[in-house]
FIGU-92911 format. One record per residue (C-alpha): residue number from 1; z, y, x. Coordinates in pm, 1 decimal. Example, Ala and Ser with C-alpha at 12.3 -4.5 7.8 and 13.67 -1.06 7.14 Angstrom:
<rs>
<r i="1" z="780.0" y="-450.0" x="1230.0"/>
<r i="2" z="714.0" y="-106.0" x="1367.0"/>
</rs>
This chain:
<rs>
<r i="1" z="16066.8" y="6064.3" x="15019.1"/>
<r i="2" z="16396.3" y="5879.1" x="15056.9"/>
<r i="3" z="16308.7" y="5647.7" x="14767.3"/>
<r i="4" z="15974.7" y="5566.3" x="14925.0"/>
<r i="5" z="16135.0" y="5479.3" x="15260.7"/>
<r i="6" z="16391.9" y="5257.5" x="15090.0"/>
<r i="7" z="16120.7" y="5083.2" x="14889.1"/>
<r i="8" z="15910.4" y="5028.7" x="15199.5"/>
<r i="9" z="16203.4" y="4881.1" x="15394.4"/>
<r i="10" z="16295.4" y="4649.3" x="15106.6"/>
<r i="11" z="15933.7" y="4538.7" x="15067.1"/>
<r i="12" z="15901.9" y="4470.2" x="15441.4"/>
<r i="13" z="16219.0" y="4260.6" x="15456.2"/>
<r i="14" z="16120.1" y="4080.5" x="15136.1"/>
<r i="15" z="15781.3" y="3998.8" x="15289.9"/>
<r i="16" z="15951.3" y="3852.5" x="15598.3"/>
<r i="17" z="16182.7" y="3644.2" x="15378.6"/>
<r i="18" z="15886.3" y="3529.1" x="15170.1"/>
<r i="19" z="15711.1" y="3409.2" x="15483.8"/>
<r i="20" z="16025.3" y="3230.4" x="15596.5"/>
<r i="21" z="16087.8" y="3045.2" x="15268.7"/>
<r i="22" z="15725.0" y="2957.2" x="15197.9"/>
<r i="23" z="15665.0" y="2841.5" x="15554.3"/>
<r i="24" z="15980.3" y="2632.4" x="15583.4"/>
<r i="25" z="15954.4" y="2489.8" x="15231.6"/>
<r i="26" z="15591.3" y="2385.7" x="15271.1"/>
<r i="27" z="15650.2" y="2251.6" x="15623.1"/>
<r i="28" z="15924.0" y="2024.3" x="15492.1"/>
<r i="29" z="15706.4" y="1906.1" x="15203.8"/>
<r i="30" z="15404.6" y="1843.6" x="15427.9"/>
<r i="31" z="15620.9" y="1640.4" x="15665.6"/>
<r i="32" z="15846.2" y="1507.5" x="15391.1"/>
<r i="33" z="15905.9" y="1160.9" x="15539.2"/>
<r i="34" z="15999.9" y="1310.8" x="15876.1"/>
<r i="35" z="16228.5" y="1569.2" x="15713.9"/>
<r i="36" z="16402.8" y="1303.0" x="15502.9"/>
<r i="37" z="16443.8" y="1074.5" x="15805.9"/>
<r i="38" z="16586.1" y="1348.9" x="16029.2"/>
<r i="39" z="16819.3" y="1472.3" x="15754.4"/>
<r i="40" z="16947.0" y="1114.3" x="15728.7"/>
<r i="41" z="17027.3" y="1118.1" x="16100.2"/>
<r i="42" z="17258.4" y="1416.7" x="16058.6"/>
<r i="43" z="17622.8" y="1310.1" x="16065.6"/>
<r i="44" z="17697.7" y="1560.5" x="15789.7"/>
<r i="45" z="17400.8" y="1484.3" x="15563.9"/>
<r i="46" z="17339.0" y="1111.6" x="15599.9"/>
<r i="47" z="17504.3" y="1021.4" x="15267.7"/>
<r i="48" z="17312.1" y="1283.3" x="15072.7"/>
<r i="49" z="16988.8" y="1293.3" x="15274.3"/>
<r i="50" z="16758.4" y="1186.8" x="14986.4"/>
<r i="51" z="16898.9" y="1467.2" x="14770.4"/>
<r i="52" z="16880.4" y="1720.4" x="15055.2"/>
<r i="53" z="16521.5" y="1617.3" x="15129.6"/>
<r i="54" z="16418.2" y="1714.4" x="14776.8"/>
<r i="55" z="16650.9" y="2005.2" x="14702.8"/>
<r i="56" z="16608.5" y="2207.0" x="15023.6"/>
<r i="57" z="16229.7" y="2258.8" x="15012.3"/>
<r i="58" z="16243.6" y="2303.5" x="14634.1"/>
<r i="59" z="16516.2" y="2565.7" x="14676.4"/>
<r i="60" z="16325.5" y="2744.1" x="14950.2"/>
<r i="61" z="16011.1" y="2765.8" x="14737.5"/>
<r i="62" z="16210.6" y="2869.9" x="14429.5"/>
<r i="63" z="16369.6" y="3152.8" x="14628.2"/>
<r i="64" z="16023.9" y="3258.8" x="14747.5"/>
<r i="65" z="15906.7" y="3272.8" x="14386.0"/>
<r i="66" z="16210.6" y="3481.0" x="14291.9"/>
<r i="67" z="16135.3" y="3727.9" x="14571.2"/>
<r i="68" z="15776.7" y="3776.8" x="14456.4"/>
<r i="69" z="15864.5" y="3921.9" x="14115.9"/>
<r i="70" z="16052.6" y="4251.9" x="14083.7"/>
<r i="71" z="16273.6" y="4139.8" x="13790.7"/>
<r i="72" z="16408.2" y="3845.9" x="13993.7"/>
<r i="73" z="16400.1" y="4003.9" x="14338.3"/>
<r i="74" z="16769.3" y="4096.0" x="14356.9"/>
<r i="75" z="16867.3" y="3744.5" x="14250.9"/>
<r i="76" z="16620.7" y="3614.8" x="14511.2"/>
<r i="77" z="16783.2" y="3827.3" x="14780.4"/>
<r i="78" z="17127.5" y="3692.0" x="14691.9"/>
<r i="79" z="16989.5" y="3336.5" x="14680.9"/>
<r i="80" z="16830.3" y="3400.1" x="15021.2"/>
<r i="81" z="17163.1" y="3519.7" x="15156.1"/>
<r i="82" z="17338.5" y="3212.9" x="15019.2"/>
<r i="83" z="17085.9" y="2966.6" x="15160.5"/>
<r i="84" z="17044.0" y="3127.6" x="15502.6"/>
<r i="85" z="17423.0" y="3155.1" x="15534.1"/>
<r i="86" z="17452.0" y="2787.1" x="15441.8"/>
<r i="87" z="17187.7" y="2696.0" x="15701.0"/>
<r i="88" z="17355.7" y="2914.7" x="15962.9"/>
<r i="89" z="17689.4" y="2746.7" x="15896.2"/>
<r i="90" z="17523.1" y="2407.2" x="15922.9"/>
<r i="91" z="17361.4" y="2494.1" x="16257.0"/>
<r i="92" z="17692.2" y="2630.4" x="16388.3"/>
<r i="93" z="17877.3" y="2318.4" x="16272.5"/>
<r i="94" z="17618.4" y="2088.8" x="16426.9"/>
<r i="95" z="17637.0" y="2278.0" x="16757.1"/>
<r i="96" z="18014.4" y="2258.6" x="16773.9"/>
<r i="97" z="18102.3" y="1926.5" x="16609.5"/>
<r i="98" z="17807.2" y="1686.0" x="16630.6"/>
<r i="99" z="17726.7" y="1464.2" x="16925.8"/>
<r i="100" z="17367.5" y="1398.0" x="16824.2"/>
<r i="101" z="17154.1" y="1694.5" x="16720.8"/>
<r i="102" z="16859.0" y="1567.2" x="16516.4"/>
<r i="103" z="16617.8" y="1839.4" x="16409.4"/>
<r i="104" z="16512.2" y="1822.6" x="16047.9"/>
<r i="105" z="16346.3" y="2163.5" x="16063.2"/>
<r i="106" z="15981.9" y="2207.2" x="15988.9"/>
<r i="107" z="15695.6" y="2370.5" x="16174.4"/>
<r i="108" z="15750.8" y="2592.8" x="16475.1"/>
<r i="109" z="16123.0" y="2619.9" x="16406.9"/>
<r i="110" z="16164.3" y="2265.9" x="16540.3"/>
<r i="111" z="16048.8" y="2397.7" x="16879.6"/>
<r i="112" z="16364.6" y="2610.4" x="16907.2"/>
<r i="113" z="16684.8" y="2492.8" x="17068.6"/>
<r i="114" z="16985.4" y="2473.4" x="16837.7"/>
<r i="115" z="17126.0" y="2787.6" x="16999.6"/>
<r i="116" z="16798.2" y="2973.8" x="16941.4"/>
<r i="117" z="16793.0" y="2846.7" x="16584.1"/>
<r i="118" z="17142.0" y="2988.6" x="16531.9"/>
<r i="119" z="17030.9" y="3329.5" x="16663.1"/>
<r i="120" z="16720.9" y="3327.9" x="16440.3"/>
<r i="121" z="16931.9" y="3236.2" x="16138.1"/>
<r i="122" z="17179.3" y="3513.6" x="16217.6"/>
<r i="123" z="16890.2" y="3762.7" x="16237.7"/>
<r i="124" z="16757.6" y="3649.4" x="15898.3"/>
<r i="125" z="17109.5" y="3672.3" x="15756.0"/>
<r i="126" z="17141.7" y="4028.5" x="15883.8"/>
<r i="127" z="16798.8" y="4124.0" x="15746.6"/>
<r i="128" z="16893.4" y="3983.2" x="15407.2"/>
<r i="129" z="17222.2" y="4176.2" x="15400.1"/>
<r i="130" z="17032.2" y="4493.1" x="15492.2"/>
<r i="131" z="16783.2" y="4434.5" x="15208.5"/>
<r i="132" z="17065.6" y="4383.4" x="14958.6"/>
<r i="133" z="17240.4" y="4700.9" x="15073.4"/>
<r i="134" z="16916.3" y="4900.2" x="15060.7"/>
<r i="135" z="16840.4" y="4763.6" x="14714.6"/>
<r i="136" z="17186.8" y="4871.4" x="14596.6"/>
<r i="137" z="17130.1" y="5217.9" x="14740.9"/>
<r i="138" z="16788.0" y="5237.8" x="14576.3"/>
<r i="139" z="16936.1" y="5142.7" x="14239.9"/>
<r i="140" z="17200.0" y="5416.3" x="14271.1"/>
<r i="141" z="16939.3" y="5677.3" x="14367.5"/>
<r i="142" z="16713.0" y="5574.4" x="14079.4"/>
<r i="143" z="17002.6" y="5608.4" x="13833.8"/>
<r i="144" z="17087.1" y="5953.9" x="13971.5"/>
<r i="145" z="16725.6" y="6064.0" x="13939.9"/>
<r i="146" z="16705.8" y="5935.0" x="13582.2"/>
<r i="147" z="17025.1" y="6117.8" x="13483.5"/>
<r i="148" z="16886.4" y="6441.2" x="13630.3"/>
<r i="149" z="16565.5" y="6411.7" x="13429.9"/>
</rs>
């Protein structure tokens, strides 16, 4: 029963992360010119905006693909943690050190204030950490069950 609950929790968090990465990646690609322009307005990204405009949505969609398949799911969770932590740090830095706050986010996320965006990112970061911890616990339990068999 414990294994089933762990699996269900991991699957639910993975599904939420999949929605996040697919939605944000596709939104940026659909509005690519806008995303590239807004990234270029960022005081911290303006010199690398063309690279960011390509790499961010590609990375988001690659992470989504990694999360879909069981053999790459753990790597996808760690990649998710890396990227959402990077985004969270960027939002925090923009809030505290930038005078102009251009929004290069896609879709409904651009409707959030920067403070709300920070909170949302922190929630996704926490969910990702929880999924990684649950996955580690599941791996340990599976090993124990295999050694008992």
